[in-house]
N, C-alpha and C positions, 0 to 999 in steps of 0.2 A: 262401683261410685265413691268409697273411699279412695280407691285405685287414681281415679278421674282426680279427686280433687288434691291427692299428695303431688299427681304429675303440675296439675293445675299450678300447686303453692311454689314447687321447685322451678317453673317456668319464670314466675312472678319474681321470686329473688334472683334468679338467674340476670332476668333483664336488667334489676334493681342493679346490682354487682357493675353490668357492661352501660349504662348510663355513668356511674361513676367513675369508671374507667375513663371514659370521655370529658370528662370535665378539668380543668387543667388551671390552677392556682398558684402565681407567681409571686412573691415578692419581691417588693420596690423600696430600694433604700434611699431616701432624701434627706433632709433637714431643713432646719428654720421652720415656715408656715408656708402654705401655699400661697405662693406671690406671682407675678410677670415670668419669674426664672424656671417656674417647674408646671407653668399653662401647656404646655408640649405633651407632657409624662400624663396629667389629665386630662387630657383631650384622646392620647393614645391609650389611657386604660376605658375610656368610656367608647373610642370606636372598637375595640375590641372584644368588649362587652357586648355589644350592639350587634355585631357583624357573625358574633357565631352565639347568639340566641343565649349568652350568658355561661355560656362551656368553656370560655375561657377570659379568666380574671386576672387583672394587676392590680394586690392589694397594695398600697401606698402608703407608706408609714416616714412619718417626718421626726427622723433621728430614733425612734426606736429599735434599731436595727442595727445601727454604728455609730460611729461618729464620723462626720462628711469626711475627715481625711482618712479615714479607717475603709473606705467604701471599697477601693480599688482590690482591696486585700480581703473583703468580704466575698469580693465576687469570686477572686482566685479559690481560694477552698470550697465553694457554692454554699454558703452561709445566706445569700437570698441571690436571685435569679436576675435582676434586675438593679443599678445605680447610678446615678448621676455623684459628677468629681470635677473638680478641676485639676489640669494638669497641674499649675503652677505649686500644686500642693504638697508635689512629690515630682520633681522636673527629675530626679534619676529614675522612677519605673515608668515614665514615659515619655522619655526625651523626643521620640518624633513628632509629636504633635505639638510639642511647645515651640515648635517653629509658631506657630498663629499666633503665637503670644510677644512676638517680637517688636520691641519701640517701632512706632510709626512708621507701619507698613503702610498705611495709607486705604484702610479701608472705608469706605464712605458710607454703609449700608449694612441694615441685619439682614436683607437678603442675598447681598454679595460674600456676609459672613457665613453664609450658610450654604453658597456655593464652595467658597474658599474649604470648608471646612470638612465638606462632601469630598472633596477632592483629594484632599491629603488622608483621611480613612479609608478611602478606598485603596491607597497607594500602599502596594505591596511590603512596603519595610515598616508602615504604622499597621497595616494589620498583625505581621510578623511581631512587631514592640507590643502590640497589648497581647500579643498572641502567650506571651511568657507568662501573663495574669488568667488563661483561661477567659480572655473578654472578649467579644467583639464588638465592635462600636457602631452602636446603631444610628445614633444622629448626634448635633452640637447641641448647645442653647445660646444660640446667639446674644451677642452682647454689644452693645452700642458702648463709641468709646468713654473712659473711664477719665473724672475729673474728682478733684480732691474737697472734700467738707472738711472743716478744719477749726479750731478754739485759738482764744489769742489772740495778738496782733494778725490782720491780715495781710499778706505778703504784697510789698506793691509792685516788686523785681521777680528775675530769677534768681538773682543774689538770696532774695531773703529767704531761699528755701535751705541755703547753708545751715546743716547741723539741726534742720525741724526732722523729728523722726514722726515718719510715714507707715500705715499701715498697707504695704503694694508688694502683691507678690509677682512672678516671673520676671517679663520683659518688662513691666512697667515701674516693678521694682530697681532695677537695672538703669533704666531712664530715672528717676530721682536721685540715684546714686550719682549719675554723670553731673548732676546740679547741685549735689553736695548735701543732698538729703540724707536720710538715715532710714534707710527703710527694714521693717519688719515685719515677718510672716506670720501670717496666724490665719484662722478659721473665721471666716466670719459670723459665724455666731458667739466667738470673744470678743468683738470690737468696741463694742460698745462699752462695757466693762474697762478695757482697756484707755479708752476716749475720757470717763471717767475718772480713772485713774489716776491719769497724767503720763501712761507709757506710750499712747503717741498722741501728738497733736493731728494729726489730720490722717484719714483717712483714704484711700482711693478705692473707688466704686462705682460700677454705673446706676444711674438714677433708682431704680427700681429697689436697690439693695442699701442705697441710702434710706430710703422713704422706709423700706423693711425690716433695718437692722437699727433704725433709730439714731442714727448718727445726726440726720437734720432737728433730731430735738434739743440739742446741747451744741451744735454747730453755731460761728456766730461767721462763718465766711467760706464761699466756695467757687473755685477756678471756673470759668465760662468757655474758657476754649483753650486748656492744657494737652487734652487729646492725646496722652501719650500710646496708645495703645489699648486693648484691652487682653482679658483673657479667654481660654478656652475652656467648656466644661464640658465634656461628651457624655449623654446617655451610653451605658454599655450592658450588655446579655452576658453572662455565664455560656462560655459557647458550649458546652455540653446540655444544658437545658436546653439551649436553644435548638440545639441536633434532635432531642430527643422531641421534641414540638410535632404533632403529627404533619405532615406537609401542608392540609386547609389550616390549620394554626398558625405556624409559619408564613404562610403565604398571606396569611391576615395583619399578623402582624407588620412583618416587613412590607405591605402596601399601604398601610393607612401613616408609616411616616413622614409621607409628604404632607398629607392632610394635617397630620399631626405641628408638623413644623410650619404651614400656611395660618394655622390656628393661632400659633404662640407669636407670630412676626405681628399681625393684625392686631391681637391684645396689647404686643406691645409698644407699637406705636400708635395707636390707636386711645389705650389708656393710660399704660404709666408715663407718656411724654407729653400728654397730658395735663396730665396731674401735677408734672414735676414743679413748672414753672409756679399755680401758684400753691405749691407743698412750700417753696421758699419765700415766695413773697409774705404768705400769712406768719410766718416767724420773723421775719425780718433778718435776713441770712444776706449779707451783704455779696455782690455780685465782685469781683476781681477777672479783669482781664488784661491780657498781655499784649504787649503789641509784637507785630507780625516781626521786626526784626528778633525781637527777644524769644518766639517764638521759631524762627527760624535757626537760630543758633540752639536752641533746646534741643532742635534735631540734630542737626550739626555733632552736639556734644555725644547723642545718645546712640542714633540709628547707627551708623556705620561701624561703630567699635563693637555695638552688641550685636549686631547681625555678624561681623568677624569673628569674633570668641563661640557664637553659638555653630555657627561652620564649624570650625576647628576644632571646639570640645565633641562636637558627634560627629565627626568623621574620625574621630580618636576611636568613638566606641563603636566605627565598623558601619554606624549609619550613612547612606548617602546622602550626607545633608547637604551639599550644594545643589544637588538634585532637587531636594526638594525646598530650598529656597527658593531655587529659580521658577518651579513651580508656582508659590504662591505669589512671588511678584511677578511672573509673568503672567498670570489670573489677573493681576490689579493693573497691569501698564496695557493691558488688553482691554480691559472694563473704562479705561479714563480718555 
């Protein structure tokens, strides 16, 4: 009897350890707070847990694991298994995907932004580029065209941007520089303090970020149609961690990406954009709309020079820069 009990106990312990071995937890490094910009990661976590009966979970941290500007570094050393970052935070570390941040590409919807991003992410040059950081590109965080919220006198023409200090990263920063602005790169979490202290007079963000990071709380004007471009903020996985997943868990993760992106786009279009107009009106923020001629002049001053510089610079790095640029612009032209 004692032998039987002992055997049963050993079997129970063995089964317990086997159950634990099947459970997988990933740490995910985001920043700020839950908002439209992170809804696809939240949805991905929900789907992965549901489809694996809780055997595979994504533990999402908003700033507790790393600074947003250091998320790619954290991925590279395996400090966490998944993270979100923006290409413009460190253009030298991920030059291939900065093609998606060039000004005035003419992207017209979040759906198109997803399509373009996934095409670039699937290009061997982009995969090799991010592979230097032990990172595998999973999905973008598609954002609409940026516009500015600012304090002080509202600009009446593009000439009024001359000397204006603007928080703008990547290609948007280059576009602002083309009309005399003084772009400053900083993370989203630093923006409100920079506005309050006068370090910047205007901030380029997508609508959700203007609401989430408080620029509309002290802003007095915003541009309705500047639309210089957007930023590209991928979600990546540590490649080793991805490869270490069981085949079933890896399949669940990858097969859930499209559904997570669909949820993100629907949420952004149906909730964030619907709330944006009323949020501005409630605060009495002045709308600044530029003429078609001014926008055309802005595009002429910024678009071609930025693209030419990007191609020359990144071809010098050994990237197929012209090929990446043609991929993006060709897809946009095909959709128009």
